[in-house]
C-alpha positions as CSV (number, residue, x, y, z in Angstrom):
1,M,102.6,150.3,103.7
2,T,104.2,150.3,100.3
3,T,104.6,152.9,97.5
4,N,101.4,153.1,95.5
5,N,101.3,154.3,91.9
6,S,98.0,155.3,90.4
7,S,96.8,153.4,87.4
8,F,96.0,156.7,85.8
9,A,98.5,158.8,83.8
10,S,100.5,161.1,86.1
11,M,99.7,164.8,86.0
12,R,102.9,165.9,87.8
13,H,104.2,167.7,84.8
14,N,100.9,168.8,83.4
15,F,98.9,170.9,85.8
16,D,97.6,174.4,85.9
17,L,97.6,176.3,89.2
18,S,96.0,179.5,87.8
19,S,92.5,178.8,89.3
20,Y,92.5,176.5,92.3
21,L,89.5,175.5,94.4
22,V,89.8,174.2,97.9
23,L,86.6,172.8,99.5
24,G,84.9,170.4,101.9
25,P,81.5,169.8,103.4
26,A,81.9,172.7,105.9
27,D,82.4,175.2,103.1
28,T,79.4,174.5,100.8
29,K,76.4,175.7,102.7
30,S,75.1,172.2,103.1
31,R,75.3,171.5,99.3
32,P,77.1,168.3,98.2
33,V,80.8,168.8,97.5
34,P,80.6,167.1,94.1
35,D,77.9,169.5,93.0
36,I,80.1,172.5,93.7
37,V,83.0,170.8,91.9
38,R,80.7,170.3,88.9
39,Q,79.8,174.0,88.8
40,A,83.3,175.2,89.3
41,L,84.5,173.0,86.5
42,A,81.9,174.5,84.2
43,G,83.1,177.9,85.3
44,G,86.7,177.1,84.3
45,I,88.5,176.0,87.5
46,T,91.8,174.3,86.8
47,F,92.7,172.5,90.1
48,V,90.6,171.0,92.9
49,Q,91.6,170.2,96.5
50,I,89.3,168.3,98.9
51,R,89.7,169.5,102.4
52,V,87.8,167.7,105.1
53,K,88.4,168.8,108.7
54,P,87.5,167.0,110.8
55,G,87.0,163.8,108.8
56,D,87.9,160.2,108.8
57,A,89.6,158.4,105.8
58,R,86.3,156.7,104.9
59,D,84.5,160.0,104.5
60,I,87.3,161.7,102.6
61,T,87.6,158.7,100.3
62,E,83.9,158.8,99.4
63,I,83.9,162.5,98.8
64,A,87.0,162.1,96.6
65,R,85.4,159.2,94.7
66,R,82.3,161.2,93.9
67,S,84.3,164.3,93.0
68,A,86.6,162.3,90.7
69,E,83.5,161.0,89.0
70,V,82.3,164.5,88.4
71,I,85.6,165.5,87.0
72,A,85.6,162.5,84.7
73,Q,82.0,163.3,83.5
74,A,83.2,166.8,82.6
75,G,85.9,165.3,80.5
76,A,88.5,166.9,82.7
77,S,90.4,164.0,84.2
78,E,93.5,164.7,82.2
79,S,93.4,168.4,82.7
80,V,92.1,169.2,86.2
81,P,94.0,167.5,89.1
82,L,92.2,166.3,92.2
83,V,94.3,166.3,95.4
84,I,93.5,165.8,99.1
85,D,94.5,168.2,101.8
86,D,96.8,166.9,104.6
87,R,95.6,163.3,104.6
88,V,98.3,161.3,102.9
89,D,96.6,158.1,104.2
90,A,93.3,159.0,102.5
91,A,95.1,159.9,99.2
92,W,97.0,156.6,99.4
93,Q,93.8,154.7,99.9
94,C,92.0,156.4,97.1
95,R,94.8,155.6,94.7
96,D,95.0,152.0,95.9
97,L,91.3,151.7,95.2
98,G,91.6,153.0,91.7
99,I,90.0,156.4,92.5
100,K,91.6,159.2,90.4
101,V,93.2,161.2,93.1
102,D,96.3,162.9,91.8
103,G,98.1,163.6,95.0
104,V,98.1,165.7,98.2
105,H,98.7,169.1,99.6
106,I,100.4,169.2,102.9
107,G,101.2,171.8,105.5
108,Q,104.3,172.5,107.6
109,D,102.9,170.5,110.5
110,D,101.7,167.5,108.4
111,M,103.6,164.5,107.2
112,N,107.2,165.1,106.1
113,P,107.2,165.7,102.3
114,E,109.9,163.1,101.7
115,E,107.8,160.5,103.5
116,A,104.7,161.5,101.6
117,R,106.6,161.0,98.4
118,K,107.8,157.6,99.5
119,L,104.2,156.5,100.2
120,L,102.6,158.0,97.1
121,G,105.3,157.2,94.6
122,P,106.8,159.2,91.7
123,D,103.5,159.8,89.9
124,A,101.7,161.8,92.6
125,I,101.4,165.6,92.8
126,I,102.6,166.9,96.1
127,G,102.0,170.6,97.2
128,L,103.5,172.2,100.2
129,S,102.3,175.2,102.2
130,C,105.0,177.9,102.8
131,K,104.3,181.3,104.1
132,V,107.7,182.9,104.7
133,L,111.1,182.9,103.0
134,D,112.7,180.4,105.4
135,E,110.0,177.8,104.7
136,V,110.5,178.3,100.9
137,K,114.3,177.9,101.4
138,T,113.7,174.7,103.3
139,A,111.4,173.5,100.5
140,N,114.1,174.3,97.9
141,A,116.5,172.1,99.9
142,L,114.3,169.0,99.7
143,P,115.6,166.3,97.3
144,D,114.7,166.9,93.7
145,G,111.3,165.5,92.9
146,T,109.9,165.7,96.4
147,I,107.3,168.4,95.9
148,D,105.8,170.0,92.8
149,Y,104.3,173.4,93.9
150,I,103.9,175.7,96.9
151,G,100.8,177.3,98.4
152,A,101.3,180.7,100.1
153,G,99.1,183.1,102.0
154,P,97.1,184.6,103.3
155,L,96.3,187.5,101.1
156,H,93.6,188.6,103.6
157,P,92.6,187.2,107.0
158,S,90.6,184.0,106.3
159,T,87.9,182.4,108.4
160,T,88.1,179.1,106.5
161,K,91.9,178.8,107.0
162,P,92.6,180.6,110.3
163,D,95.9,178.8,110.6
164,C,97.1,180.4,107.4
165,I,98.9,183.3,109.0
166,V,102.3,184.9,108.6
167,F,104.4,186.0,111.6
168,G,106.9,188.8,110.7
169,A,110.1,189.8,112.3
170,D,108.1,191.9,114.7
171,H,106.3,188.7,115.8
172,K,103.0,190.1,114.7
173,R,100.5,188.7,112.3
174,H,100.7,189.9,108.7
175,T,99.1,189.1,105.4
176,Q,100.8,188.8,102.1
177,D,101.2,191.7,99.7
178,T,102.7,192.2,96.2
179,E,106.2,192.7,97.6
180,S,106.1,189.6,99.8
181,I,104.5,187.4,97.2
182,N,107.1,188.3,94.6
183,A,109.9,187.7,97.2
184,L,108.5,184.2,97.8
185,C,108.2,183.5,94.1
186,R,111.7,184.7,93.3
187,E,113.2,182.5,96.1
188,S,111.2,179.4,95.2
189,N,112.3,176.7,92.9
190,Y,108.6,175.8,92.4
191,P,105.5,177.6,91.1
192,I,103.5,179.3,93.9
193,V,99.7,179.6,94.2
194,V,98.4,182.4,96.5
195,G,95.2,182.4,98.5
196,G,93.6,183.2,101.8
197,G,90.5,185.4,101.6
198,V,91.0,186.1,97.9
199,K,88.0,187.8,96.3
200,L,87.1,188.8,92.7
201,E,88.4,192.4,93.2
202,D,91.8,191.1,94.3
203,L,92.6,189.3,91.0
204,P,93.7,192.2,88.8
205,E,96.4,193.2,91.3
206,L,97.3,189.6,92.1
207,A,97.7,188.8,88.5
208,Q,100.5,191.4,88.3
209,T,102.6,189.4,90.7
210,E,104.8,186.5,89.9
211,A,102.4,184.0,91.4
212,A,101.3,181.1,89.2
213,G,97.7,181.5,90.3
214,W,95.2,181.9,93.1
215,F,93.3,179.6,95.5
216,V,90.0,180.1,97.2
217,V,87.6,178.3,99.5
218,S,84.5,180.3,100.4
219,A,84.5,182.7,97.5
220,I,83.4,179.9,95.2
221,A,82.3,177.0,97.5
222,G,80.1,179.4,99.5
223,A,78.8,181.4,96.5
224,D,75.1,181.4,95.6
225,N,76.1,180.6,92.1
226,P,79.5,178.8,92.1
227,Q,79.6,178.5,88.3
228,A,79.1,182.2,87.6
229,T,81.4,183.2,90.4
230,T,84.2,180.8,89.1
231,K,83.7,182.1,85.5
232,A,84.0,185.7,86.7
233,M,87.1,185.0,88.7
234,V,88.8,183.0,86.0
235,S,88.0,185.7,83.4
236,S,89.3,188.5,85.6
237,W,92.6,186.6,86.2
238,N,93.1,185.7,82.6
239,A,92.3,189.2,81.3
240,A,94.7,190.8,83.8
241,R,97.4,188.2,83.0
242,A,97.1,188.9,79.3
243,K,97.7,192.6,80.0
244,R,100.7,191.8,82.1
245,G,102.2,189.7,79.3
C-alpha cells in the first residue's frame, strides 16, 4: 500500500474544531447518517466524523461517500472536513476512490499515528485521542506534521463512547473538568476538542476553557430535531466564546 493523496484541496491548515459531530448508524435512531449530517450542517456544525462500530470497510466507505455528497450539496466541502474514526484503511480507500474524506481520527490503541501519516500522505487531517497529560506529552514528541489536533474527554460518562475514560493517580475513573481541560490544552502543541456526554447546558462553562471546541454524538445524532439542536449548541458556544474574548 502506498501513500495516497486526495485529489481535493487539503484542509489540514483550514479546519474549525469548534462544533464537531461524531456519528454512525448506531447513533441516529435508525435514520440515515447522511440525513443527520445534512441537518447538522444546516445548524452550523463545523466538523464531521463518521464512526462505524462494528463495520467493514465497504459499509464505512459507502456511508462516507453519501455523507461527502451531502457536504458538497451544502456547499461546505471546503469548510467542513469529513474524517473517519479509527479505520485508516477505509479512509485510504475513500481517498483512493476520489471520495472527499479529509482524514482520520485515531485512538491510543489504533494504528500508530506515524504509520497513518505514511499511508494517507501529507494532505490528510489526523486527529488523536489523548485523555491524560502523559498521552499529550507523547503526542507532542511525534515528528512534526504527524497529527493535527487532539480529542480529549470525557466531560461526563458517555454511553456512546464507554472507552472514553480517564484513570487518575488513584487508579479510579474520572471525568474532565475545567482544571484538567486547561492543563491538557496548556501542555499540548495542538488544538484540543473536548467531548464525552456534552450537553447544551455544558457549553457556556466549557467555552471558558482553553479548548478549541466540543464534540458530541448522541446530543445531536440522537436528537428529535438535529438541526435545531445543532443550532442551539453552536449559538450557545459562540455566544459564550464572544464573552470570553
